[in-house]
C-alpha positions, 0 to 999 in steps of 0.5 A: 512486709510481704510473706510468700508461702508455697503449698506443701500439699493439695486437698482432694475430696468430693466437696466442691462448694464452699457452703458452711455446714455439713462437713462431718462426712467429708473424707479428704486426701492430702497429697504432698506436692512434688518438691516435698519428699515423702519422708516429711510424713514419717511418723505422722501415723502415730498421731490421731489428729493433725492441724491443717493450715490451708489457703482459701484460694477461691474466696473473694479478695475483699474483706469485711473487717466487721460484719454479722457472721454469715450475713445473719442480722440476728447475730451481732456485728463482730470483727473478722478476728472474732469469727472464723469466716473464710473472707479473711485478710490473709485467706488462711484457714486452720482446722484440727482433723482426725487422721485416718491413715497415711499412704506414702505421699498422702494422708487421709483425714476427716473433719477438714472443712476445705474444698477439693483443690485447696492448697495446704500451707502446713501440716502439724501433729496435734499434741495434748500439751497444746490443747486447752481444756474444752471446759475452759473455752468460752464463746458467745451463744451465737457461735454455738447456734451458727455451728449447730450443723457444721459437722453434721 
């Protein structure tokens, strides 16, 4: 089965490289593509956060299904579905970003880890009822160590 997706928007920001850390100061502009009407964003400004689903369009086509996260042999070998690496089978990323403001065909967000020119597949508002209590979320210690500077 093949699934064909078209971008709904494009990300613009000053981040050109795909390095893993220091995303905290990045503000991204997300502009709808021409065939999506501006009405698609009506009401989005009432939410504080949005989920941005995007395509890693500039990563390698190959996939390592099991590897050390970030190639660091101090961390365990784990499957691609046990990490958030960008070299994924379908090249999809998803991030909860803070919505700063909306202007006509654009929204501005903070805490989006996607580089300039990245195509957006979908935009969804974050609703409390879909969130999990962070105290109930479990993860291995290597994940916290790896992400120590991610949003720095």
